[in-house]
KOLGUVEX-896338 format. One record per residue (C-alpha): x, y, z; residue number from 1; residue in one letter. Coordinates in steps of 0.05 Angstrom, whole numbers, plus 5000, padded with zeros to 4 digits. Layout:
<recs>
x, y, z, num, residuo
X, Y, Z, NUM, A
...
</recs>
This chain:
<recs>
x, y, z, num, residuo
1807, 1460, 6769, 1, M
1771, 1394, 6783, 2, A
1800, 1362, 6717, 3, M
1873, 1376, 6736, 4, R
1881, 1309, 6775, 5, P
1856, 1272, 6715, 6, Y
1902, 1308, 6668, 7, L
1959, 1293, 6715, 8, T
1942, 1219, 6714, 9, C
1937, 1219, 6638, 10, L
2004, 1252, 6632, 11, L
2034, 1201, 6681, 12, G
2004, 1143, 6641, 13, L
2033, 1174, 6576, 14, Y
2104, 1180, 6607, 15, V
2099, 1108, 6635, 16, S
2078, 1082, 6567, 17, L
2135, 1115, 6530, 18, L
2184, 1091, 6582, 19, S
2162, 1019, 6565, 20, G
2170, 1032, 6490, 21, C
2230, 1032, 6446, 22, T
2233, 1098, 6411, 23, I
2266, 1094, 6343, 24, I
2312, 1150, 6317, 25, D
2314, 1139, 6240, 26, P
2374, 1185, 6232, 27, S
2420, 1137, 6268, 28, V
2399, 1074, 6234, 29, I
2444, 1046, 6180, 30, D
2409, 1031, 6114, 31, R
2454, 1000, 6061, 32, P
2439, 1031, 5991, 33, F
2419, 0976, 5940, 34, T
2390, 0980, 5871, 35, R
2355, 0935, 5823, 36, A
2393, 0888, 5776, 37, L
2422, 0930, 5719, 38, H
2421, 0875, 5668, 39, T
2386, 0809, 5670, 40, A
2406, 0781, 5602, 41, A
2433, 0716, 5632, 42, D
2372, 0696, 5673, 43, T
2319, 0646, 5652, 44, R
2265, 0696, 5647, 45, L
2306, 0745, 5606, 46, A
2327, 0691, 5558, 47, K
2253, 0670, 5552, 48, Q
2226, 0738, 5536, 49, Y
2286, 0771, 5502, 50, A
2266, 0748, 5429, 51, P
2194, 0771, 5434, 52, I
2214, 0838, 5467, 53, V
2263, 0850, 5411, 54, A
2209, 0838, 5359, 55, E
2167, 0893, 5391, 56, H
2223, 0948, 5399, 57, A
2200, 1005, 5444, 58, G
2137, 0971, 5466, 59, L
2121, 0931, 5529, 60, S
2080, 0869, 5535, 61, G
2018, 0868, 5580, 62, F
1967, 0817, 5607, 63, R
1908, 0831, 5652, 64, L
1898, 0783, 5709, 65, I
1828, 0787, 5743, 66, D
1827, 0718, 5774, 67, S
1852, 0712, 5845, 68, G
1876, 0641, 5833, 69, L
1916, 0662, 5772, 70, E
1943, 0722, 5808, 71, A
1976, 0678, 5862, 72, L
1996, 0621, 5815, 73, S
2031, 0672, 5770, 74, T
2069, 0703, 5829, 75, R
2090, 0635, 5854, 76, L
2114, 0613, 5785, 77, D
2155, 0677, 5777, 78, L
2186, 0667, 5846, 79, V
2205, 0596, 5827, 80, D
2237, 0620, 5763, 81, Q
2275, 0676, 5795, 82, A
2351, 0669, 5792, 83, Q
2378, 0738, 5816, 84, K
2330, 0785, 5847, 85, T
2258, 0790, 5873, 86, I
2230, 0858, 5896, 87, D
2163, 0863, 5932, 88, L
2130, 0929, 5953, 89, Q
2062, 0922, 5986, 90, Y
2015, 0958, 6033, 91, Y
1996, 0890, 6064, 92, I
2030, 0823, 6064, 93, L
1994, 0776, 6112, 94, R
2020, 0712, 6143, 95, S
1957, 0674, 6128, 96, D
1945, 0612, 6087, 97, L
1965, 0641, 6021, 98, S
2017, 0688, 6053, 99, G
2055, 0630, 6084, 100, L
2054, 0594, 6017, 101, I
2087, 0655, 5986, 102, L
2137, 0661, 6042, 103, I
2155, 0588, 6033, 104, D
2171, 0601, 5959, 105, H
2210, 0664, 5975, 106, L
2251, 0627, 6026, 107, L
2266, 0573, 5974, 108, A
2288, 0626, 5926, 109, A
2334, 0656, 5979, 110, A
2363, 0588, 5993, 111, D
2385, 0582, 5920, 112, R
2420, 0650, 5922, 113, G
2365, 0699, 5898, 114, V
2367, 0768, 5932, 115, R
2300, 0782, 5961, 116, V
2279, 0854, 5980, 117, R
2212, 0866, 6014, 118, I
2185, 0934, 6029, 119, L
2121, 0937, 6071, 120, I
2080, 0994, 6101, 121, D
2078, 0992, 6177, 122, D
2004, 1002, 6188, 123, L
1986, 0927, 6181, 124, H
2055, 0898, 6193, 125, Y
2039, 0867, 6261, 126, E
1989, 0821, 6227, 127, Q
2045, 0783, 6194, 128, S
2108, 0806, 6231, 129, G
2136, 0743, 6263, 130, T
2144, 0700, 6198, 131, P
2171, 0761, 6161, 132, L
2219, 0779, 6218, 133, D
2245, 0708, 6215, 134, S
2251, 0710, 6139, 135, L
2291, 0773, 6145, 136, D
2345, 0735, 6183, 137, T
2365, 0699, 6119, 138, H
2429, 0728, 6089, 139, P
2395, 0736, 6021, 140, N
2333, 0770, 6047, 141, V
2322, 0841, 6073, 142, E
2257, 0870, 6097, 143, L
2247, 0943, 6106, 144, R
2188, 0980, 6136, 145, I
2170, 1047, 6107, 146, I
2144, 1106, 6147, 147, N
2144, 1064, 6211, 148, P
2112, 1082, 6278, 149, F
2170, 1103, 6320, 150, L
2145, 1076, 6387, 151, Y
2154, 1001, 6386, 152, R
2133, 0942, 6430, 153, H
2076, 0976, 6468, 154, S
2047, 0985, 6399, 155, L
1971, 0993, 6410, 156, L
1975, 1051, 6459, 157, L
2043, 1076, 6433, 158, G
2012, 1083, 6364, 159, R
1951, 1117, 6393, 160, M
1993, 1170, 6427, 161, F
2038, 1176, 6365, 162, E
1977, 1186, 6321, 163, A
1957, 1245, 6366, 164, L
2028, 1273, 6369, 165, W
2048, 1263, 6296, 166, D
1983, 1255, 6260, 167, F
2001, 1290, 6197, 168, S
2057, 1238, 6185, 169, R
2025, 1172, 6209, 170, V
1963, 1182, 6169, 171, Q
2005, 1179, 6104, 172, R
2015, 1108, 6082, 173, R
2051, 1072, 6026, 174, M
1995, 1042, 5985, 175, H
2038, 1018, 5927, 176, N
2032, 0945, 5902, 177, K
2090, 0920, 5860, 178, L
2122, 0853, 5847, 179, F
2185, 0850, 5802, 180, V
2229, 0789, 5787, 181, V
2298, 0793, 5756, 182, D
2281, 0862, 5731, 183, N
2247, 0827, 5673, 184, T
2176, 0813, 5693, 185, V
2131, 0855, 5739, 186, A
2060, 0852, 5767, 187, I
2026, 0916, 5786, 188, I
1954, 0930, 5806, 189, G
1907, 0934, 5866, 190, G
1920, 0869, 5900, 191, R
1955, 0864, 5967, 192, N
1981, 0796, 5991, 193, L
1930, 0758, 6031, 194, G
1875, 0708, 6029, 195, D
1820, 0754, 6014, 196, E
1856, 0773, 5946, 197, Y
1868, 0699, 5925, 198, F
1800, 0666, 5933, 199, E
1814, 0631, 5997, 200, V
1788, 0675, 6052, 201, H
1726, 0644, 6087, 202, P
1686, 0709, 6091, 203, R
1713, 0760, 6041, 204, L
1728, 0754, 5967, 205, D
1762, 0818, 5942, 206, L
1756, 0824, 5865, 207, R
1815, 0857, 5836, 208, D
1856, 0867, 5774, 209, I
1931, 0860, 5762, 210, D
1972, 0878, 5703, 211, L
2031, 0833, 5685, 212, L
2085, 0871, 5646, 213, A
2151, 0856, 5610, 214, I
2194, 0900, 5567, 215, G
2218, 0973, 5575, 216, P
2168, 0991, 5628, 217, V
2195, 0940, 5678, 218, V
2261, 0979, 5693, 219, P
2218, 1041, 5704, 220, Q
2181, 1001, 5758, 221, L
2246, 0979, 5789, 222, S
2272, 1050, 5791, 223, T
2208, 1071, 5829, 224, S
2219, 1013, 5877, 225, F
2291, 1035, 5890, 226, D
2269, 1105, 5905, 227, S
2225, 1079, 5961, 228, Y
2276, 1025, 5983, 229, W
2331, 1075, 5993, 230, N
2287, 1130, 6022, 231, Y
2303, 1159, 6090, 232, K
2237, 1134, 6118, 233, Q
2249, 1060, 6097, 234, S
2283, 1026, 6157, 235, L
2307, 0955, 6164, 236, P
2261, 0912, 6206, 237, V
2323, 0888, 6245, 238, S
2327, 0959, 6274, 239, A
2255, 0960, 6295, 240, L
2245, 0892, 6328, 241, T
2282, 0853, 6382, 242, E
2300, 0780, 6363, 243, R
2354, 0728, 6378, 244, P
2419, 0741, 6342, 245, A
2425, 0668, 6320, 246, D
2394, 0620, 6271, 247, E
2335, 0601, 6315, 248, K
2284, 0647, 6281, 249, P
2299, 0620, 6213, 250, L
2298, 0548, 6240, 251, R
2231, 0562, 6272, 252, D
2205, 0592, 6209, 253, L
2224, 0530, 6169, 254, R
2188, 0486, 6219, 255, Q
2124, 0531, 6215, 256, I
2124, 0527, 6140, 257, L
2135, 0452, 6141, 258, K
2074, 0444, 6185, 259, K
2036, 0492, 6144, 260, H
2043, 0450, 6081, 261, K
2018, 0390, 6118, 262, Q
1951, 0423, 6135, 263, R
1889, 0395, 6100, 264, T
1862, 0463, 6078, 265, D
1931, 0481, 6049, 266, V
1932, 0416, 6010, 267, H
1862, 0430, 5983, 268, A
1879, 0501, 5963, 269, Y
1944, 0480, 5928, 270, L
1909, 0426, 5891, 271, Q
1855, 0476, 5870, 272, H
1912, 0522, 5845, 273, L
1941, 0465, 5805, 274, A
1873, 0444, 5777, 275, D
1850, 0514, 5760, 276, S
1845, 0525, 5685, 277, E
1885, 0587, 5667, 278, V
1873, 0609, 5595, 279, T
1941, 0632, 5569, 280, E
1923, 0700, 5539, 281, V
1975, 0729, 5490, 282, P
2012, 0789, 5513, 283, L
1986, 0855, 5487, 284, T
2043, 0899, 5460, 285, W
2035, 0976, 5469, 286, A
2068, 1037, 5496, 287, K
2065, 1037, 5572, 288, G
2084, 1092, 5620, 289, R
2096, 1089, 5695, 290, L
2055, 1137, 5738, 291, L
2080, 1139, 5808, 292, A
2085, 1184, 5868, 293, D
2152, 1201, 5898, 294, F
2166, 1172, 5967, 295, P
2171, 1245, 5994, 296, C
2095, 1246, 5990, 297, K
2096, 1205, 6056, 298, L
2127, 1267, 6091, 299, V
2082, 1325, 6109, 300, P
2092, 1395, 6082, 301, D
2120, 1374, 6015, 302, Q
2076, 1412, 5967, 303, P
2118, 1398, 5906, 304, D
2116, 1324, 5917, 305, C
2041, 1305, 5922, 306, A
2012, 1265, 5863, 307, S
2055, 1298, 5809, 308, L
2040, 1243, 5759, 309, D
1967, 1228, 5782, 310, F
1948, 1301, 5768, 311, D
1961, 1285, 5694, 312, R
1907, 1233, 5696, 313, I
1854, 1287, 5704, 314, Y
1884, 1322, 5643, 315, G
1874, 1256, 5603, 316, L
1802, 1251, 5629, 317, F
1786, 1323, 5606, 318, Q
1811, 1305, 5536, 319, K
1766, 1245, 5532, 320, A
1727, 1245, 5465, 321, E
1672, 1194, 5477, 322, S
1674, 1154, 5541, 323, E
1706, 1146, 5609, 324, L
1699, 1081, 5649, 325, L
1721, 1082, 5723, 326, I
1728, 1023, 5771, 327, I
1745, 1044, 5841, 328, S
1727, 1009, 5906, 329, P
1726, 1075, 5944, 330, Y
1697, 1133, 5902, 331, F
1696, 1204, 5930, 332, I
1702, 1252, 5870, 333, P
1707, 1316, 5909, 334, G
1698, 1384, 5881, 335, K
1750, 1374, 5827, 336, Q
1718, 1309, 5804, 337, G
1649, 1339, 5802, 338, M
1676, 1395, 5760, 339, G
1707, 1343, 5713, 340, L
1643, 1304, 5706, 341, F
1603, 1369, 5692, 342, R
1655, 1388, 5638, 343, H
1649, 1317, 5606, 344, L
1572, 1318, 5607, 345, R
1572, 1387, 5574, 346, Q
1618, 1358, 5519, 347, N
1574, 1296, 5507, 348, G
1624, 1248, 5540, 349, I
1592, 1186, 5573, 350, R
1618, 1170, 5642, 351, V
1607, 1102, 5675, 352, K
1629, 1089, 5746, 353, V
1631, 1022, 5784, 354, L
1643, 1024, 5858, 355, T
1620, 0983, 5919, 356, N
1550, 0981, 5946, 357, S
1544, 0991, 6020, 358, Y
1531, 0917, 6032, 359, A
1595, 0899, 5992, 360, A
1646, 0951, 6016, 361, T
1698, 0933, 6069, 362, D
1704, 1008, 6090, 363, L
1637, 1034, 6112, 364, K
1662, 1103, 6132, 365, I
1690, 1114, 6061, 366, V
1623, 1092, 6032, 367, Q
1592, 1147, 6074, 368, A
1636, 1199, 6041, 369, G
1615, 1172, 5972, 370, Y
1541, 1174, 5990, 371, N
1544, 1251, 5993, 372, R
1556, 1251, 5918, 373, Y
1507, 1200, 5890, 374, R
1451, 1247, 5874, 375, R
1497, 1299, 5845, 376, R
1533, 1245, 5802, 377, L
1466, 1223, 5774, 378, L
1446, 1295, 5761, 379, T
1510, 1302, 5720, 380, E
1486, 1240, 5681, 381, Q
1540, 1195, 5707, 382, V
1521, 1120, 5699, 383, D
1531, 1096, 5770, 384, L
1537, 1023, 5788, 385, Y
1546, 0992, 5856, 386, E
1578, 0924, 5862, 387, F
1536, 0869, 5897, 388, K
1565, 0826, 5954, 389, P
1536, 0765, 5920, 390, T
1580, 0767, 5859, 391, F
1598, 0693, 5843, 392, P
1670, 0667, 5845, 393, P
1704, 0668, 5778, 394, P
1707, 0593, 5773, 395, F
1647, 0549, 5759, 396, T
1656, 0493, 5811, 397, Q
1630, 0531, 5871, 398, R
1624, 0467, 5913, 399, K
1697, 0455, 5904, 400, K
1712, 0525, 5930, 401, R
1669, 0513, 5993, 402, S
1715, 0453, 6012, 403, A
1767, 0502, 6033, 404, F
1736, 0572, 6033, 405, A
1663, 0569, 6043, 406, G
1613, 0624, 6023, 407, A
1644, 0692, 6023, 408, S
1623, 0763, 6012, 409, Q
1646, 0793, 5946, 410, A
1677, 0864, 5948, 411, C
1706, 0904, 5890, 412, M
1779, 0922, 5901, 413, H
1803, 0939, 5831, 414, A
1827, 1007, 5810, 415, K
1825, 1019, 5735, 416, A
1804, 1068, 5681, 417, Y
1789, 1063, 5607, 418, V
1792, 1126, 5564, 419, I
1756, 1126, 5497, 420, D
1769, 1050, 5492, 421, R
1840, 1069, 5471, 422, K
1877, 1078, 5536, 423, M
1877, 1044, 5605, 424, V
1905, 1056, 5673, 425, F
1913, 0999, 5724, 426, V
1947, 1010, 5791, 427, G
1935, 1022, 5865, 428, S
1903, 1091, 5858, 429, F
1834, 1096, 5890, 430, N
1788, 1153, 5866, 431, H
1787, 1189, 5932, 432, D
1823, 1245, 5971, 433, P
1867, 1198, 6008, 434, R
1899, 1169, 5946, 435, S
1904, 1237, 5916, 436, A
1936, 1274, 5975, 437, T
1960, 1227, 6029, 438, L
1978, 1159, 6008, 439, N
2033, 1141, 5958, 440, S
2008, 1104, 5895, 441, E
2032, 1072, 5832, 442, I
2003, 1049, 5765, 443, G
2014, 1040, 5691, 444, I
1982, 1080, 5635, 445, L
1977, 1040, 5571, 446, V
1959, 1063, 5500, 447, E
1924, 1001, 5474, 448, S
1854, 0992, 5443, 449, P
1862, 0917, 5453, 450, E
1876, 0923, 5528, 451, L
1820, 0975, 5533, 452, A
1772, 0926, 5500, 453, K
1790, 0872, 5550, 454, Q
1782, 0918, 5610, 455, L
1716, 0946, 5583, 456, A
1692, 0874, 5576, 457, A
1707, 0865, 5651, 458, L
1671, 0927, 5666, 459, F
1611, 0903, 5627, 460, A
1612, 0835, 5665, 461, R
1618, 0868, 5733, 462, Y
1559, 0915, 5717, 463, T
1510, 0865, 5692, 464, Q
1444, 0870, 5728, 465, P
1455, 0805, 5766, 466, Q
1523, 0829, 5790, 467, N
1512, 0903, 5806, 468, S
1459, 0953, 5824, 469, Y
1444, 1009, 5773, 470, R
1427, 1074, 5811, 471, L
1375, 1120, 5784, 472, Q
1334, 1179, 5807, 473, L
1259, 1172, 5802, 474, E
1202, 1221, 5817, 475, P
1175, 1218, 5887, 476, W
1119, 1263, 5912, 477, G
1115, 1334, 5887, 478, K
1179, 1361, 5856, 479, N
1220, 1310, 5892, 480, R
1265, 1252, 5871, 481, Q
1291, 1191, 5908, 482, R
1347, 1142, 5897, 483, L
1330, 1074, 5870, 484, V
1375, 1012, 5860, 485, W
1356, 0970, 5799, 486, Q
1381, 0899, 5794, 487, T
1363, 0828, 5775, 488, E
1353, 0772, 5824, 489, E
1336, 0700, 5805, 490, D
1325, 0723, 5735, 491, G
1274, 0775, 5752, 492, K
1281, 0851, 5753, 493, K
1278, 0884, 5821, 494, R
1279, 0955, 5847, 495, T
1302, 0975, 5917, 496, Y
1277, 1039, 5946, 497, H
1329, 1041, 6002, 498, Q
1401, 1015, 6010, 499, E
1399, 0942, 5991, 500, P
1416, 0886, 6038, 501, L
1422, 0931, 6099, 502, T
1385, 0938, 6166, 503, T
1353, 0999, 6195, 504, W
1412, 1006, 6243, 505, W
1460, 1005, 6184, 506, Q
1419, 1058, 6150, 507, H
1425, 1101, 6211, 508, L
1499, 1093, 6220, 509, K
1508, 1105, 6143, 510, N
1470, 1170, 6149, 511, A
1508, 1194, 6212, 512, L
1575, 1179, 6180, 513, M
1557, 1216, 6118, 514, A
1546, 1278, 6158, 515, V
1608, 1272, 6203, 516, F
1661, 1233, 6164, 517, A
1720, 1281, 6147, 518, P
1725, 1277, 6072, 519, E
1798, 1299, 6066, 520, D
1818, 1237, 6106, 521, L
1776, 1185, 6069, 522, L
</recs>
């Protein structure tokens, strides 16, 4: 009985919060139905690639992009060449140094008549909302938010209560990463759009892998984009925010972008982009197939919708004949995964996994979920590597980087698989329960020994002793084993007997999270 006054106060606070919020009703919001460009034969990009696509009938052309500098410069170049349409679908698009550079190029494209569609998940939208809101006021730009929080304006507390009230929905996020220009060239992979992905963030350098694609697979990607764009949970940002109904937001944005380009650090980064040596690797021509979740995965209680395509990946893993390479920043195999690795071991298939070390990861709680499996993975003879936070930048002139970015922690963010050095998958799919059952994901499966060779070479580079820790079990005491981390530092071999580069307090937190972290939400 003594708690009743507190419950009454809490209810009163809740009601007052909601009275100060705008509550969105998706069913009454008008969402014009639009689709990707049907034919792009008359665009500059289509004319550039049409002859080579015709020479490789039925195949698509692919190129891996592992450099953050190349990843951004390629996107900017495609935006600058666009003549009809640009479609962006991302979990995160920040209005930071690199994000404003991209927004500036998108605005220039819209000014010359290109239709720009941007689809963003709502979880991190507030980190970049104002410039994107303003960009949306351009007549050739439309921004939509998918699976939005329905209580707006008093967002922090409103989201907290909505998470309690509608937890099963709001925990599901659109994790797709897709960039399509004139329905001719696409980029897909693990990168979001922000400084940490493009080698400019002062503290964090997320190493990632993109796949540039042309040919028949691109319309497949556009069809996937359209299915999300026109889905009932994708709402125009104009219906979710309050803003002046005039040209002021766009004028203000142009002023912001003008001042942004005058900043010294922006000049330094743009010059570094221009000076960076990008080796033009020929396209690899192969059969490619889109693997993508349907947008209905974002709605709870849709059992026929969850990971229909990604379930097939496990079928491919089970058919491996010699080797399986896995790169995943967040790695929680679960019961199904452990059964798979046991099956592969019994059939003589070698499995190698690269994920983040505790010191490198940007999500410590997910790392705790992974820690539960390390001993079992090693028992199943999985070769287990953990990426080091000291991985060097991909370019050699480190001092030049420090002029605008400084020293930063490296973190693996790529999501890729290589099967038997014949087939590769690159996309947004993390090897964890969240990607499997909650978030929507997308990727491309490519049948190509050449592309597999290139990706395997990246795996080998990432797992060199100076770049990663190799985990092993060694005898300890009587009938016991302990984890050790083997590596190379300053040209000398070194073995750690506890989590490298962590304090006793971090060890304690890691141990506690490993006990209490809910695996099905990681």
